[in-house]
N, C-alpha and C positions, 0 to 999 in steps of 0.2 A: 177401324183396323183391328184385327185380332191380335191380342198379346202373344208374344213368342211362346210363353209357357202353355197357352191354349192350343197352339198349333201342334205341339207334340202330344197333347192329350186327346186329339181327335181320334187317333187310332184306338186309344183306351175306351173312349165312348162307344165306338163301333162294337168293341168286344162286349161292353156292358149291355148294349142293346141286343146283341146276338144272344148273350146268356139269358137275358130276360125272355126273349122270344122263344128260346128252346124250353125254358121252364113252363111258359104258358102252353106251348104246343104239346109238351109232354103230358101236362095235366089234362088237356082236352082229349088227346088221342089214347091215353092209357087209363085214366081214372074218371073220365067224364061219365055222368049219369044223365042221359037225355031227358028222362021223365022229370027229373028235379031241376036240372041246370039249363035246359034248352037244347036246341039243335046243335050237334057237334060241328057241322060245317060252318054255321054262323058264328059260333064261338071261336073257331080257328081263325076266321077272317077278322073278327073284332079284336082278338088277341094280338094278331099281327099288326093291325092298325094302331093298337096301343103302344107297342114296343118300338115301332119305327121312329117316332119323334124323339126317343131317348138318344138317338145319334147326336142331337144338338143340345144335350142336357147341360153342357158347360158353356158353349158359345151363345146359346139363346135359351137360358133356363126357363124364363117365364112363358114364352111361346110354346116351348116343348111341354111344360106342365099343362098349359091350357089345352093343347091338342090331346094329351093323355086323358085329362078330366072330361073333355067333350066326348071322346069315344067311350069312356067308362060310364058316363051318364046315359049315352045312347044305348049301351049294352044293358044297363039297369032298367031303362024304360021298356026295351023290347022284350028281354027275357033275363031277369036278374040271375047272375051266376052264383046261386046259393052254395055255400060251403066251399067256394073256390078261393084258394090262397094266392095263386100266381097273379091275377089281376090286381089284388090288393097290394101285393109286393111291388108291382110296377108303380102304383100311385105313391107308395112310401118313398121309393127311390126318386121319383120325380119331385116330391115335396122337399126331400133332403137336398137335391141338386139346386132347386130354386133358392133355398136358404143359404147354401154354401157358396154359390157362384153368382148370385144376383145381388142387386142393391137392397138396402133395407126395405124400401117400398115394394120392390118386386118380391122379396121374401114374404112379407106380410100378405100381399095379394095371393101368392102361391099357397100360403097356409089357408086362406079363406076358400080358395078353389078346392083344395083337398078336403077340407072339412065339409063343404057343401056337397061334394060328390059322395063322400062316405055317409053323411047323414041321409042323403036320398037313398043310398043302397040299403041301409038298415031299415029305413021306413018302408021300403018296398019288400023287404024280406021278413025279418023277425019282429021289428019294432019293439025290441026288448031293451030296457034301460041298461042292463049289463053289457049288451052288445055295443050300445052307443059308447059306454065308458071304455070298454076294451079297445075298440077300433080307434077312438079319438086319442086314447093314451099313447098308443104306438105312433099315431100320426104326429102328435105334438112332440113326442120324443125324437122322431126323425127330424122334425123341424129344428128343435133345439140343438141337436148334434150338428146339423148343417150350419146354424148360426155360429156355433163354437168354432167350427172349421173355418168359417169366413173370417172371424176375428183373428184367429191364428195366422191365416194367410195374409191379412192386412198388416199385422205386426211384422211378419217376415218380409213383406214388401217394403215396409217402412225402414227396417234395418238394412235391407239391401240398398235402398235409395240413399240412406245416409252413408253407407260404405262407399258407394259410387261417388257421391259428392266429396267425401273425404279424400278418395284417391285422385279425383280431378283437382282438388285444392292442392294436394301434395305435388302433383305434376306441374301445376301452374307456378307454385312457389319454387320448384326446382328450376323451371325454365327462367323465372325471374332472377334467381340467384346466378344462373349461368350467364344471363345477359349482363347482370351487374358486374360479374367477375370479368367478362370480356371487355366491358367498358373500362374497368379499372386497369386491366392489362394494356388496353389501347392507350390510355393516358400515360401509363408508365413508359411504354415504348416511345410515345411521342416525345416525352420529356428527355429520355435518354438519348435518342437519336438527334433531336434538335440541339440539345446542349453540346453533345460530343462533336457533331459536325461543325457547329458554330465555333467551338474552341479550336478545332483543327484548321478551319479556314483562317482564323485570326493568326494562328501560329505559322501557317504556311505563308501568309502575307508578310509577317514579320521576317521570316527567313528570306523571302524574295528580296526585301529591301536591303538586307545586309549580305546578300549572297557573295558579292565580290570582295568586300572589304573586311568582313568579320566572320571567318569560318567557324570560330568557337560558338558564336551566337547562333549560326545556322545549325550547328550540331545540337545545341540545346533545344532549339525549336523542333528539330526532327525527333529528338528523343521525347519531347513533350507530346508530339503528335502520336508517337508510338505508344506512350503510356495511356493517352486518352483513348486511342483505338482499342487497346487491350482491355481497358476497364469497360468500355462500351460493349465489347464482345462478350465479356463475362456477364454483364448485366442482361444483355439480350439472351444469352444462353440460359440464364436462370429463369427469366420470364417465359421464354418459349418452352422450357422444360415443364412448366406448369400445365401447358396445353397438351402435352404428350401423354396419352393414356393407352393402356392396353398393350404396351410393348415390353412390360416387365421391368422398366427402368424407373428409378425414382428421380424426380427432379432435384436439381442442385439448389438448395436454399442457402441464402446468405443473409446477414443482418441488413435490415432496411436502413437507409440513411436518415439522419436527423439533423437538427440544428448544430449538434456537436461537430458535424462534418463541414460546416460553413467555412471554418478557418482553412481546412484542407482545400476546399473549392477556391477560396480566395488566393491561396498560395499557388495553386495550379494555374490560375488565370494571370496572376501577376508575373509568373515566370514566362508567360507568353507576351508580356508587354501591355497587358490590360491594366488600366488604372482603377483598381477596385479596392474599396474600403468597407470594413464591416464594423458597425458600432452596435454595442449591446447596452441597453439601458435597463436597470433593475437587476436584482440578483437572479441569476439563472436557477431554475428548479426543474426537477423531473416532470416531464409532460407525458400525457397518454400517448401511446405509440402512434395512433392514427393522426393525432394533432401534430406530433413531432414530424412525421413524414410529410404531412400536408404543408406545414410551414416551410420545410426545406424545399419541397418541389415548387412551391409558389416562388420562393426566392430564386431558385435555380432557373425557372422558366422566365422570370422577369429579367434576370441578368442576361440570359440567352437572347431575349428580344432586344435588349439594349445593344448587345454585340452585333446583332444582325441589322438593326435599323438605325443605329447611331454609332457607326464605327469610329473608334478613337475617343469616345466620350469618357468622362470620368463617371464611374458608377459607385453609388453608396448604398449599402444594405444596412437598414436599421432594424434591430430586433428589440422590442420593448416588452418586458415582462410586467404586466399589470397584476393587480390583485385578482381580478375576475376575468381577464382576457389577455390575449397575446396579440401584439401588433407586429406585422411584417411590412416594411416599407422599402421599396427599391426606387432610387432616384438616379437619373442621369442628366447631364447638362447639355445634351444634344450633340456634343462633339464638334469638330471643325466643319462638318458637312451640313447640308440642309436639315438632316434629321428625318426621322420617319414617324409613323403613327403608332408605334409600339406593337405592331403586328396585328393583322386582321384575320389570321388563320385560326387554328384550333387551340393556340396557346392560351389566349385570354379566356376563351370558353372553358378550357380545361381547368384553369385556375379558379374561375368562378364556381365550377361544379365542385372542385375540391373544397373550397371554403363553405359552400352551401351544405355539403355533406355533414359538417360539424356545426351547423347553425351559424356560420360566419358570413361576412359580407366582403365584397371586393369592389374597390374603386380604382379607376385608372383614367388617365387623361393627360393632356399637355400641361406643362407648368407655365405660369405667366412669365417667368424669367427665362424660359427656354428649357428644352428637354422634355422628359416624360416621367410620370409618377405612377407607380402601382402600389396600392395600399390594401392590405387584407387585415381584417380583425376577426380573430377566432376566440369565441367565448370558452372559458375553461371550467366554470363552475358546474354547468350542466353535464359536461363530458366527464369530469372527474367524479361527479356524483353517480 
């Protein structure tokens, strides 16, 4: 397959061949001396035969030079063109082309062909040492110029290939970053919607139970539903705003929740009749923002699962600040019903992914005494470092 840059050079090669053909024919028909240089008509035919292969001097440099040398040797054996410069110029261009556009082996072979043809020409004409040196000096000079051009082109190709690879790597990294961000937003959306809907379902159930006998409690439940829905709407608006681009609007950013908001979460759920306790062991300390958000989301999702799969259960959230790690444990006693399996959807998978993102581990399963346990351990030493 011909490289793209050689396809565009084919037209230039035709012009080069045409220019060389005109130079040879001009010399034959204007300055040719038949008594010294041979028959004019034969010279015209051989000159044309020498220049036609130059059309392929870049695409097939060594075959083109071989054809040029073969015609030049034939011309020399039949009637040497003494004192003619145009045929010699064609040989020089052919040797240069083989060195500039062929492989190293092809260039050396081309140099050998050019030297052999010119040595034969000098031997058939003057056989003078000065002529040997003069002709070979220009021939080797053309070959060196071609090799220099070849090295330069190889370096340019290498730089271009590296630039292309770098651009491809940047695009792949950009696509990976977009996919990672979409995954993060999907997890955030799942946590927000799942938690908010579960809380509103619990509050609506509590309101239904006291609908006829306790209007004040119904009013409190409806207000709690309203607050939960409003908060969820704001969170969703903030996250979806990140996905909006090109409309000239800036997304609305807000502080990400952390373990400091666990008390607010517990108060919100207890106002809805959920038996939720939060225990903190060890002195709290500032956490990296990512770990803080991960710990909160794991606790929130585990509590949400308990509300969905163990309605009426007593739920306990335990936060333990260790020296090198942070433990988040959520326990429920199974409630008055048969209990569930803790959720088989995206919740547990999302919690596991969040923990793994910071080198942590997640364990979950039924408790021997009844209920369900979710436990996450998040290392702090490596993240803080």
